[in-house]
C-alpha positions in Angstrom: -28.7 75.6 21.1 -30.3 71.7 21.9 -27.1 69.6 23.6 -26.0 67.0 22.0 -26.5 65.3 25.0 -29.7 63.8 24.4 -29.9 62.1 28.6 -28.7 64.9 30.6 -30.3 67.2 33.2 -31.6 70.5 32.8 -29.0 71.5 35.4 -25.8 70.4 33.5 -27.2 72.1 30.9 -27.2 75.2 32.7 -23.8 74.7 34.7 -21.9 74.7 30.8 -23.4 77.8 29.9 -23.1 79.2 32.8 -19.8 78.1 32.3 -18.9 79.2 28.7 -20.2 82.0 29.2 -17.1 82.7 32.2 -14.5 80.8 29.6 -14.7 82.9 26.8 -15.0 86.0 29.3 -12.3 85.4 31.1 -10.4 82.3 29.5 -10.3 79.0 31.0 -7.5 79.0 33.3 -8.9 82.4 34.6 -13.0 81.4 35.4 -13.5 78.8 39.0 -15.7 77.2 39.6 -17.0 79.0 42.4 -17.6 82.2 39.2 -19.9 79.8 37.2 -21.8 78.1 39.3 -22.2 81.6 40.9 -24.0 82.9 37.8 -26.4 80.8 38.6 -27.2 81.2 42.2 -25.5 77.6 43.1 -22.5 76.9 45.1 -19.4 75.7 43.8 -20.4 71.5 45.0 -23.7 72.0 42.7 -21.7 70.8 39.8 -19.6 68.2 41.1 -22.6 65.3 40.1 -22.9 66.5 36.9 -19.1 67.3 36.3 -15.9 65.7 38.0 -14.3 68.8 37.5 -14.1 71.7 35.9 -12.1 69.9 32.6 -14.5 67.9 32.5 -16.3 70.1 32.1 -14.7 71.7 29.5 -13.8 68.3 27.4 -18.3 68.3 27.3 -17.9 72.0 25.8 -15.3 71.1 23.2 -17.4 68.1 22.2 -21.2 70.0 22.1 -19.0 72.3 20.1 -17.4 70.5 17.6 -19.6 67.5 16.8 -22.1 70.8 16.4 -19.9 72.6 13.9 -19.6 69.4 11.7 -23.1 68.3 11.5 -24.0 71.8 10.3 -21.2 71.7 8.1 -22.9 68.2 6.4 -26.3 69.1 5.9 -24.8 72.0 3.7 -23.4 69.6 1.6 -24.8 68.7 -0.9 -22.8 65.4 -2.8 -24.3 65.9 -6.4 -23.7 69.2 -6.5 -21.0 71.2 -9.0 -17.8 71.4 -6.6 -17.9 75.0 -6.9 -21.3 74.8 -5.0 -20.3 72.2 -2.2 -17.2 74.9 -1.3 -19.2 77.2 -1.1 -22.2 75.7 0.8 -20.2 74.1 3.2 -18.0 77.4 3.9 -20.2 79.5 4.2 -21.4 76.7 7.1 -19.0 77.1 8.7 -18.4 81.1 9.0 -22.0 81.4 10.0 -21.6 79.0 12.9 -18.5 80.3 14.1 -20.1 83.5 13.7 -23.6 83.0 15.4 -22.0 80.5 17.9 -19.4 82.9 18.7 -19.5 82.2 22.1 -18.5 78.5 22.1 -16.6 78.4 19.6 -14.2 80.9 21.1 -14.2 78.2 23.9 -13.4 75.3 22.2 -11.0 77.3 19.0 -9.0 78.8 21.9 -9.6 76.4 25.0 -8.3 73.5 24.6 -5.1 73.3 25.3 -6.5 72.8 28.6 -7.5 69.2 28.6 -6.0 66.1 29.2 -4.2 64.7 27.2 -7.2 61.8 25.5 -9.4 64.6 25.5 -7.3 66.9 23.2 -6.4 63.7 21.0 -10.9 63.1 21.4 -11.0 66.5 19.8 -7.9 66.4 17.8 -9.9 63.9 15.9 -13.7 65.9 16.0 -10.8 68.2 14.1 -9.8 66.8 11.8 -13.3 65.2 10.3 -13.9 68.7 10.0 -10.6 69.4 8.1 -11.6 66.3 6.4 -14.7 67.4 5.2 -12.7 70.5 3.2 -10.0 68.2 1.9 -12.4 66.4 0.3 -14.1 68.8 -1.8 -10.8 70.5 -2.8 -9.4 67.4 -3.8 -11.6 66.2 -5.8 -12.9 69.3 -7.3 -9.2 70.2 -8.5 -9.1 66.9 -10.3 -11.7 67.3 -12.3 -10.7 70.4 -13.8 -13.6 72.7 -11.4 -10.6 74.5 -9.6 -7.7 75.7 -9.9 -5.1 75.1 -6.6 -1.6 75.8 -7.2 -1.3 74.1 -3.3 -5.0 72.6 -2.2 -2.8 71.4 1.4 -2.7 75.8 1.7 -5.5 77.1 0.7 -7.6 74.7 2.6 -5.3 75.9 6.2 -6.2 79.4 4.8 -10.6 78.7 4.4 -9.8 76.8 7.6 -8.2 79.5 9.9 -10.2 83.1 7.7 -13.5 79.9 9.5 -12.2 79.7 12.7 -10.9 83.1 13.6 -14.2 84.5 13.6 -15.1 84.0 17.0 -12.4 86.0 18.1 -13.6 89.2 17.0 -18.0 88.6 15.9 -19.5 90.3 16.4 -17.9 93.9 14.8 -18.6 97.4 14.4 -18.8 96.5 10.5 -19.6 92.7 11.0 -23.7 91.5 12.3 -25.3 89.6 10.1 -24.4 85.4 10.8 -25.4 84.5 7.3 -24.0 87.7 5.4 -20.8 86.8 6.7 -20.7 83.4 5.2 -21.9 84.5 2.2 -18.7 86.7 2.0 -16.7 83.8 3.3 -17.6 81.9 0.8 -16.7 83.9 -1.9 -13.7 84.5 -0.9 -13.6 81.1 -0.3 -14.5 80.2 -4.2 -11.8 82.9 -5.4 -9.0 81.3 -3.5 -9.8 78.2 -6.4 -10.7 79.8 -9.1 -13.4 78.9 -9.5 -16.2 79.7 -11.7 -18.1 81.9 -9.4 -21.1 82.2 -12.2 -23.4 80.4 -9.7 -22.0 81.9 -7.0 -24.0 81.3 -3.7 -26.5 83.2 -1.8 -27.7 84.5 0.6 -30.0 81.4 2.5 -31.5 81.3 5.9 -29.0 80.0 8.9 -29.2 77.3 9.1 -30.7 76.5 12.9 -27.3 74.8 14.4 
């Protein structure tokens, strides 16, 4: 996966990749900088020219992940399409990204409490952008009479929770294809808002994020 940091060094990218693997396996609290750099055959001191602390490294990972998933959702949306098609497209992209990048997603979803307050607030704003994209489509679909939802906020929470949780268990014995999982979640989302499924979301190539 391409880094969101276009000007950073190859060494920094390798350190972040090693950190993602370590944090996903052992958790942030259970990982030392020495463990991260040992994966690369480097000394712990080799990290500090690139990241001043383990927390700063986690923050850079969080930025990478949240920006990437938001980009994937935006790319999947077609603003001129019917709301039901838009909802299926963005939910498929959301769930597929969580599955395709499950290690990165697991870190950015479950280790954020370790961030400093100012870093946490920056990530919270990115998460709000994710939710806002779903909110815009669902609220407009309800207003247009295309969706039926007793409580749109509950539906948005349910869809977001389902998609975010993918990284916790994927892959499993029954689910190993990110694209097909995205299609399945898109259909579930459509049923939550009682959308017409006659133009149901179909299998498509991976979004390549």
